[in-house]
ZALOLUM-276699 format. One line per 4 residues: their letters; for each residue x, y, z of N, C-alpha, C, CB. Coordinates in nm, 3 decimals. Glycine has a CB too. Example, Ala and Ser with C-alpha at 12.3 -4.5 7.8 and 13.67 -1.06 7.14 Angstrom:
! residues 2
as) 1.319:-0.569:0.780:1.230:-0.450:0.780:1.320:-0.330:0.780:1.131:-0.447:0.905 | 1.285:-0.225:0.708:1.367:-0.106:0.714:1.290:0.003:0.787:1.408:-0.060:0.572
! end
This chain:
! residues 160
xxxx) -3.718:-3.654:4.186:-3.595:-3.717:4.155:-3.571:-3.839:4.240:-3.483:-3.621:4.170 | -3.521:-3.930:4.173:-3.497:-4.056:4.241:-3.352:-4.067:4.283:-3.535:-4.173:4.152 | -3.326:-4.115:4.402:-3.187:-4.133:4.449:-3.126:-4.259:4.387:-3.182:-4.142:4.605 | -3.004:-4.243:4.340:-2.934:-4.360:4.287:-2.863:-4.429:4.402:-2.832:-4.319:4.174
xxxx) -2.879:-4.555:4.408:-2.813:-4.630:4.515:-2.670:-4.664:4.473:-2.892:-4.760:4.550 | -2.581:-4.658:4.566:-2.439:-4.689:4.540:-2.411:-4.835:4.570:-2.346:-4.598:4.625 | -2.318:-4.890:4.493:-2.278:-5.029:4.516:-2.169:-5.027:4.622:-2.229:-5.098:4.383 | -2.186:-5.111:4.721:-2.087:-5.119:4.828:-1.963:-5.192:4.775:-2.146:-5.190:4.954
xxxx) -1.850:-5.123:4.762:-1.726:-5.183:4.711:-1.622:-5.202:4.820:-1.667:-5.097:4.600 | -1.660:-5.190:4.943:-1.566:-5.204:5.054:-1.508:-5.343:5.063:-1.634:-5.170:5.184 | -1.585:-5.446:5.035:-1.534:-5.582:5.047:-1.462:-5.629:4.920:-1.647:-5.677:5.079 | -1.472:-5.554:4.810:-1.403:-5.592:4.686:-1.252:-5.592:4.704:-1.441:-5.496:4.573
xxxx) -1.200:-5.497:4.776:-1.055:-5.492:4.799:-1.011:-5.613:4.881:-1.015:-5.362:4.872 | -1.091:-5.654:4.978:-1.058:-5.772:5.058:-1.056:-5.898:4.973:-1.158:-5.788:5.174 | -1.153:-5.910:4.885:-1.160:-6.029:4.798:-1.041:-6.031:4.703:-1.293:-6.031:4.719 | -1.006:-5.916:4.645:-0.891:-5.909:4.553:-0.762:-5.944:4.627:-0.879:-5.769:4.490
xxxx) -0.749:-5.897:4.749:-0.630:-5.927:4.829:-0.622:-6.076:4.860:-0.630:-5.846:4.959 | -0.733:-6.137:4.897:-0.735:-6.281:4.925:-0.704:-6.363:4.800:-0.872:-6.322:4.981 | -0.755:-6.322:4.684:-0.723:-6.392:4.559:-0.574:-6.381:4.526:-0.807:-6.336:4.443 | -0.519:-6.264:4.548:-0.376:-6.244:4.523:-0.292:-6.335:4.612:-0.336:-6.097:4.546
xxxx) -0.323:-6.342:4.738:-0.251:-6.430:4.831:-0.268:-6.576:4.790:-0.300:-6.410:4.977 | -0.388:-6.615:4.752:-0.413:-6.752:4.710:-0.325:-6.789:4.591:-0.561:-6.770:4.674 | -0.317:-6.704:4.490:-0.235:-6.734:4.372:-0.086:-6.733:4.403:-0.265:-6.635:4.261 | -0.042:-6.647:4.492:0.100:-6.646:4.530:0.138:-6.773:4.605:0.131:-6.523:4.617
xxxx) 0.049:-6.822:4.688:0.079:-6.942:4.768:0.074:-7.067:4.684:-0.019:-6.954:4.885 | -0.016:-7.075:4.589:-0.034:-7.200:4.513:0.048:-7.207:4.385:-0.178:-7.217:4.479 | 0.112:-7.100:4.342:0.188:-7.100:4.218:0.331:-7.150:4.242:0.190:-6.960:4.156 | 0.375:-7.241:4.157:0.513:-7.288:4.162:0.599:-7.200:4.073:0.524:-7.438:4.118
xxxx) 0.713:-7.160:4.126:0.807:-7.080:4.048:0.928:-7.168:4.020:0.847:-6.947:4.123 | 0.948:-7.199:3.892:1.061:-7.284:3.854:1.190:-7.204:3.856:1.039:-7.346:3.716 | 1.295:-7.270:3.905:1.427:-7.207:3.908:1.524:-7.296:3.833:1.475:-7.181:4.054 | 1.606:-7.237:3.750:1.711:-7.310:3.682:1.835:-7.308:3.769:1.739:-7.251:3.542
xxxx) 1.885:-7.426:3.801:2.001:-7.434:3.889:2.132:-7.447:3.812:1.985:-7.551:3.983 | 2.128:-7.490:3.689:2.251:-7.503:3.612:2.329:-7.628:3.651:2.337:-7.381:3.631 | 2.455:-7.628:3.617:2.542:-7.742:3.643:2.639:-7.705:3.753:2.618:-7.785:3.515 | 2.649:-7.790:3.850:2.744:-7.767:3.958:2.881:-7.814:3.913:2.700:-7.840:4.089
xxxx) 2.975:-7.724:3.912:3.110:-7.758:3.869:3.210:-7.684:3.956:3.132:-7.723:3.720 | 3.306:-7.757:4.008:3.410:-7.696:4.090:3.527:-7.660:4.000:3.454:-7.791:4.204 | 3.558:-7.534:3.995:3.668:-7.488:3.911:3.796:-7.489:3.994:3.640:-7.346:3.853 | 3.901:-7.541:3.935:4.027:-7.550:4.007:4.079:-7.411:4.041:4.132:-7.627:3.924
xxxx) 4.129:-7.397:4.163:4.184:-7.270:4.207:4.328:-7.257:4.157:4.179:-7.258:4.363 | 4.373:-7.135:4.136:4.513:-7.119:4.098:4.603:-7.175:4.208:4.547:-6.969:4.070 | 4.712:-7.236:4.168:4.799:-7.296:4.267:4.944:-7.265:4.233:4.776:-7.448:4.275 | 5.022:-7.261:4.337:5.165:-7.246:4.317:5.225:-7.386:4.313:5.231:-7.159:4.430
xxxx) 5.310:-7.408:4.218:5.368:-7.540:4.201:5.498:-7.547:4.280:5.393:-7.572:4.052 | 5.503:-7.632:4.383:5.629:-7.649:4.454:5.733:-7.713:4.362:5.609:-7.735:4.581 | 5.858:-7.699:4.400:5.966:-7.755:4.318:5.954:-7.907:4.304:6.101:-7.719:4.378 | 5.894:-7.972:4.405:5.886:-8.118:4.404:5.773:-8.170:4.314:5.866:-8.168:4.544
xxxx) 5.684:-8.083:4.263:5.570:-8.126:4.182:5.592:-8.088:4.036:5.438:-8.065:4.235 | 5.572:-8.185:3.948:5.579:-8.160:3.805:5.437:-8.153:3.750:5.661:-8.271:3.733 | 5.420:-8.089:3.636:5.289:-8.078:3.572:5.288:-8.167:3.448:5.258:-7.930:3.534 | 5.183:-8.246:3.436:5.161:-8.327:3.317:5.023:-8.289:3.263:5.170:-8.481:3.347
xxxx) 5.020:-8.232:3.142:4.893:-8.185:3.087:4.846:-8.273:2.973:4.906:-8.040:3.039 | 4.719:-8.310:2.980:4.652:-8.382:2.872:4.540:-8.292:2.823:4.597:-8.522:2.919 | 4.501:-8.310:2.698:4.392:-8.227:2.647:4.284:-8.315:2.585:4.444:-8.126:2.543 | 4.161:-8.273:2.610:4.044:-8.338:2.553:3.972:-8.233:2.468:3.948:-8.397:2.664
xxxx) 3.960:-8.261:2.340:3.898:-8.167:2.247:3.759:-8.220:2.211:3.986:-8.147:2.118 | 3.659:-8.133:2.220:3.522:-8.166:2.179:3.484:-8.067:2.070:3.420:-8.162:2.300 | 3.451:-8.118:1.951:3.414:-8.025:1.844:3.263:-8.020:1.827:3.481:-8.065:1.711 | 3.217:-7.936:1.736:3.074:-7.913:1.718:3.000:-8.035:1.664:3.052:-7.797:1.625
xxxx) 3.071:-8.132:1.608:3.008:-8.255:1.558:2.994:-8.360:1.668:3.090:-8.312:1.443 | 3.048:-8.333:1.787:3.041:-8.429:1.896:3.154:-8.530:1.895:2.911:-8.501:1.892 | 3.261:-8.500:1.823:3.378:-8.588:1.816:3.471:-8.555:1.932:3.452:-8.573:1.681 | 3.523:-8.659:1.997:3.615:-8.643:2.109:3.756:-8.681:2.066:3.570:-8.729:2.229
xxxx) 3.853:-8.597:2.103:3.992:-8.626:2.073:4.075:-8.605:2.198:4.045:-8.537:1.956 | 4.156:-8.706:2.233:4.246:-8.696:2.347:4.387:-8.685:2.292:4.231:-8.819:2.444 | 4.451:-8.573:2.323:4.587:-8.547:2.274:4.595:-8.572:2.123:4.689:-8.635:2.349 | 4.495:-8.519:2.049:4.487:-8.525:1.903:4.463:-8.666:1.848:4.613:-8.470:1.844
xxxx) 4.413:-8.756:1.932:4.378:-8.891:1.888:4.227:-8.908:1.909:4.460:-9.001:1.967 | 4.154:-8.942:1.801:4.010:-8.955:1.811:3.972:-9.077:1.893:3.948:-8.963:1.671 | 3.874:-9.058:1.983:3.831:-9.163:2.074:3.678:-9.168:2.074:3.886:-9.139:2.219 | 3.623:-9.289:2.082:3.478:-9.303:2.089:3.431:-9.267:2.230:3.434:-9.447:2.052
xxxx) 3.303:-9.237:2.239:3.245:-9.196:2.368:3.252:-9.307:2.472:3.100:-9.153:2.348 | 3.240:-9.432:2.430:3.241:-9.544:2.524:3.379:-9.567:2.586:3.194:-9.671:2.455 | 3.485:-9.534:2.515:3.621:-9.555:2.565:3.684:-9.427:2.619:3.708:-9.612:2.455 | 3.608:-9.321:2.627:3.663:-9.189:2.660:3.731:-9.186:2.797:3.554:-9.085:2.655
xxxx) 3.663:-9.231:2.901:3.721:-9.223:3.035:3.842:-9.316:3.049:3.616:-9.259:3.140 | 3.837:-9.431:2.987:3.949:-9.526:2.996:4.072:-9.469:2.927:3.911:-9.661:2.933 | 4.054:-9.414:2.808:4.167:-9.356:2.735:4.223:-9.233:2.805:4.124:-9.319:2.593 | 4.135:-9.154:2.867:4.183:-9.037:2.943:4.268:-9.080:3.061:4.066:-8.953:2.992
xxxx) 4.221:-9.181:3.135:4.297:-9.224:3.253:4.433:-9.281:3.216:4.217:-9.328:3.332 | 4.445:-9.334:3.095:4.573:-9.387:3.049:4.675:-9.276:3.023:4.554:-9.470:2.922 | 4.628:-9.153:2.996:4.720:-9.044:2.965:4.781:-8.982:3.091:4.649:-8.937:2.885 | 4.726:-9.013:3.208:4.776:-8.953:3.332:4.902:-9.024:3.380:4.669:-8.958:3.440
xxxx) 4.993:-8.944:3.433:5.117:-8.998:3.493:5.084:-9.056:3.630:5.227:-8.887:3.505 | 5.130:-9.177:3.655:5.101:-9.241:3.783:5.215:-9.228:3.883:5.069:-9.387:3.761 | 5.318:-9.152:3.845:5.429:-9.129:3.939:5.383:-9.032:4.047:5.556:-9.074:3.864 | 5.446:-9.042:4.162:5.413:-8.950:4.272:5.466:-8.812:4.240:5.470:-9.000:4.406
xxxx) 5.398:-8.711:4.296:5.435:-8.570:4.286:5.430:-8.519:4.142:5.575:-8.548:4.342 | 5.337:-8.573:4.065:5.310:-8.521:3.931:5.164:-8.477:3.931:5.338:-8.630:3.819 | 5.141:-8.348:3.904:5.004:-8.296:3.898:4.953:-8.315:3.756:4.997:-8.146:3.940 | 4.849:-8.397:3.743:4.787:-8.422:3.614:4.677:-8.319:3.590:4.730:-8.565:3.606
xxxx) 4.691:-8.243:3.484:4.593:-8.142:3.448:4.526:-8.185:3.318:4.659:-8.000:3.433 | 4.394:-8.193:3.321:4.318:-8.226:3.201:4.251:-8.099:3.152:4.213:-8.339:3.229 | 4.287:-8.057:3.033:4.231:-7.937:2.972:4.122:-7.980:2.874:4.341:-7.852:2.900 | 3.998:-7.943:2.904:3.884:-7.974:2.816:3.862:-7.853:2.726:3.755:-8.009:2.899
xxxx) 3.885:-7.872:2.597:3.869:-7.765:2.500:3.745:-7.795:2.416:3.995:-7.750:2.409 | 3.675:-7.688:2.377:3.558:-7.708:2.292:3.539:-7.588:2.201:3.432:-7.732:2.377 | 3.468:-7.612:2.091:3.425:-7.503:2.004:3.314:-7.425:2.073:3.377:-7.556:1.865 | 3.291:-7.305:2.029:3.181:-7.226:2.085:3.047:-7.289:2.047:3.188:-7.080:2.035
xxxx) 3.038:-7.355:1.932:2.912:-7.412:1.883:2.893:-7.559:1.921:2.906:-7.399:1.734 | 2.968:-7.608:2.017:2.956:-7.749:2.056:2.819:-7.773:2.119:3.069:-7.788:2.155 | 2.764:-7.892:2.097:2.635:-7.927:2.155:2.650:-7.942:2.306:2.580:-8.057:2.092 | 2.548:-7.898:2.375:2.546:-7.902:2.521:2.570:-8.045:2.573:2.411:-7.848:2.574
xxxx) 2.504:-8.143:2.513:2.516:-8.282:2.557:2.659:-8.333:2.542:2.420:-8.371:2.478 | 2.726:-8.294:2.435:2.864:-8.339:2.412:2.958:-8.282:2.516:2.911:-8.299:2.272 | 2.940:-8.155:2.550:3.028:-8.094:2.649:3.005:-8.155:2.787:3.005:-7.942:2.654 | 2.880:-8.179:2.823:2.849:-8.240:2.953:2.903:-8.382:2.957:2.698:-8.240:2.978
xxxx) 2.894:-8.454:2.846:2.952:-8.589:2.839:3.102:-8.583:2.863:2.922:-8.654:2.702 | 3.169:-8.485:2.804:3.314:-8.471:2.823:3.347:-8.445:2.970:3.369:-8.356:2.736 | 3.271:-8.359:3.036:3.296:-8.332:3.177:3.270:-8.456:3.263:3.209:-8.216:3.225 | 3.160:-8.526:3.236:3.128:-8.647:3.312:3.234:-8.753:3.295:2.992:-8.702:3.270
xxxx) 3.276:-8.774:3.172:3.378:-8.876:3.145:3.513:-8.838:3.203:3.391:-8.900:2.995 | 3.543:-8.709:3.210:3.670:-8.668:3.271:3.669:-8.696:3.422:3.697:-8.518:3.246 | 3.555:-8.675:3.487:3.545:-8.708:3.629:3.555:-8.859:3.651:3.413:-8.654:3.688 | 3.495:-8.937:3.559:3.506:-9.082:3.567:3.652:-9.124:3.544:3.413:-9.149:3.464
xxxx) 3.723:-9.054:3.457:3.864:-9.086:3.433:3.948:-9.059:3.558:3.919:-9.003:3.314 | 3.916:-8.952:3.630:3.988:-8.925:3.756:3.964:-9.037:3.856:3.944:-8.790:3.816 | 3.842:-9.090:3.863:3.813:-9.200:3.955:3.890:-9.326:3.915:3.662:-9.230:3.957 | 3.894:-9.354:3.783:3.973:-9.468:3.737:4.121:-9.450:3.769:3.955:-9.488:3.586
xxxx) 4.170:-9.328:3.750:4.311:-9.297:3.779:4.341:-9.320:3.927:4.344:-9.152:3.739 | 4.255:-9.268:4.016:4.278:-9.287:4.160:4.267:-9.434:4.199:4.179:-9.204:4.240 | 4.181:-9.509:4.133:4.171:-9.651:4.162:4.300:-9.724:4.123:4.050:-9.713:4.088 | 4.356:-9.688:4.006:4.483:-9.749:3.963:4.598:-9.710:4.056:4.516:-9.707:3.820
xxxx) 4.600:-9.584:4.101:4.704:-9.540:4.193:4.691:-9.609:4.329:4.699:-9.388:4.211 | 4.568:-9.630:4.375:4.546:-9.700:4.501:4.593:-9.844:4.492:4.398:-9.695:4.540 | 4.567:-9.908:4.379:4.617:-10.045:4.360:4.769:-10.048:4.355:4.559:-10.106:4.231 | 4.827:-9.949:4.293:4.973:-9.941:4.281:5.038:-9.913:4.417:5.012:-9.833:4.181
xxxx) 4.983:-9.816:4.492:5.047:-9.774:4.617:5.009:-9.860:4.738:5.011:-9.631:4.646 | 4.883:-9.904:4.745:4.835:-9.975:4.864:4.793:-10.119:4.837:4.719:-9.900:4.923 | 4.778:-10.155:4.711:4.731:-10.289:4.680:4.583:-10.307:4.706:4.809:-10.390:4.759 | 4.511:-10.196:4.724:4.367:-10.200:4.750:4.295:-10.107:4.652:4.336:-10.158:4.896
xxxx) 4.166:-10.132:4.633:4.087:-10.041:4.550:4.062:-9.912:4.626:3.953:-10.107:4.508 | 4.040:-9.804:4.551:4.023:-9.671:4.611:3.903:-9.667:4.706:4.005:-9.566:4.501 | 3.795:-9.734:4.673:3.674:-9.731:4.756:3.695:-9.796:4.892:3.559:-9.801:4.684 | 3.794:-9.884:4.904:3.819:-9.956:5.029:3.910:-9.876:5.123:3.881:-10.092:5.000
xxxx) 3.985:-9.779:5.069:4.079:-9.703:5.150:4.008:-9.621:5.256:4.164:-9.613:5.062 | 4.076:-9.598:5.368:4.019:-9.508:5.470:4.047:-9.363:5.430:4.077:-9.539:5.612 | 3.990:-9.270:5.505:4.000:-9.128:5.469:4.143:-9.078:5.467:3.917:-9.044:5.564 | 4.226:-9.122:5.562:4.365:-9.078:5.567:4.442:-9.126:5.444:4.433:-9.129:5.696
xxxx) 4.417:-9.250:5.404:4.485:-9.303:5.286:4.439:-9.232:5.158:4.460:-9.455:5.273 | 4.310:-9.200:5.150:4.260:-9.127:5.034:4.321:-8.988:5.026:4.107:-9.116:5.039 | 4.330:-8.920:5.140:4.390:-8.787:5.143:4.538:-8.794:5.104:4.375:-8.723:5.283 | 4.608:-8.895:5.154:4.749:-8.913:5.120:4.766:-8.941:4.971:4.810:-9.028:5.204
xxxx) 4.678:-9.022:4.916:4.683:-9.055:4.774:4.657:-8.930:4.689:4.582:-9.165:4.740 | 4.560:-8.849:4.729:4.529:-8.728:4.653:4.639:-8.623:4.666:4.397:-8.670:4.701 | 4.710:-8.623:4.777:4.822:-8.530:4.793:4.941:-8.572:4.706:4.865:-8.523:4.940 | 4.965:-8.702:4.696:5.078:-8.751:4.616:5.047:-8.755:4.466:5.118:-8.890:4.662
xxxx) 4.920:-8.768:4.429:4.880:-8.776:4.289:4.771:-8.671:4.262:4.828:-8.919:4.254 | 4.805:-8.543:4.265:4.701:-8.439:4.244:4.653:-8.434:4.099:4.755:-8.302:4.286 | 4.525:-8.401:4.083:4.466:-8.384:3.951:4.389:-8.251:3.948:4.372:-8.505:3.916 | 4.371:-8.198:3.828:4.293:-8.076:3.811:4.224:-8.081:3.675:4.383:-7.949:3.823
xxxx) 4.109:-8.015:3.669:4.031:-8.006:3.546:4.023:-7.860:3.507:3.889:-8.068:3.564 | 4.059:-7.830:3.383:4.051:-7.693:3.332:3.964:-7.694:3.206:4.194:-7.636:3.302 | 3.891:-7.585:3.187:3.803:-7.574:3.071:3.847:-7.457:2.984:3.654:-7.557:3.115 | 3.832:-7.473:2.851:3.870:-7.369:2.760:3.776:-7.373:2.640:4.018:-7.385:2.716
xxxx) 3.712:-7.261:2.610:3.625:-7.251:2.493:3.700:-7.171:2.387:3.488:-7.184:2.529 | 3.704:-7.223:2.267:3.782:-7.162:2.160:3.687:-7.101:2.058:3.876:-7.266:2.093 | 3.706:-6.973:2.029:3.628:-6.904:1.925:3.693:-6.932:1.790:3.618:-6.750:1.952 | 3.610:-6.957:1.694:3.665:-6.979:1.559:3.603:-6.884:1.461:3.643:-7.122:1.513
! end
């Protein structure tokens, strides 16, 4: 009878372990980060502050309406900033409403343009209160302006 020789498999585990480490180190794992959005916190309204609400409607066709008036995408931020009250101690709330089936790009455009409208609004208030553009103001003046002219963004998805 002839003896069968065995295959030495002791180093196979080492090679498999090294291959596993190699693939773990060299593989990229993609992560979806989503959209960074700061949601307004609930607030108590002091007696000295009034609320002025504007609404921006985005439908599934990508049409934008501000306070039930249709607006083109190019004029969206300008028309939104015109709806805000520029008096002191008035909190301007912009409610962005959309259908459940709205296109992702249209909703993101609405959010971007609303933030641009807030910047235009603060620039107009800075010109009104200080005679300077908002970007030129120092930090104390910007904080004072934001305290006297507060704004908030609210989102609402409507099921149909």
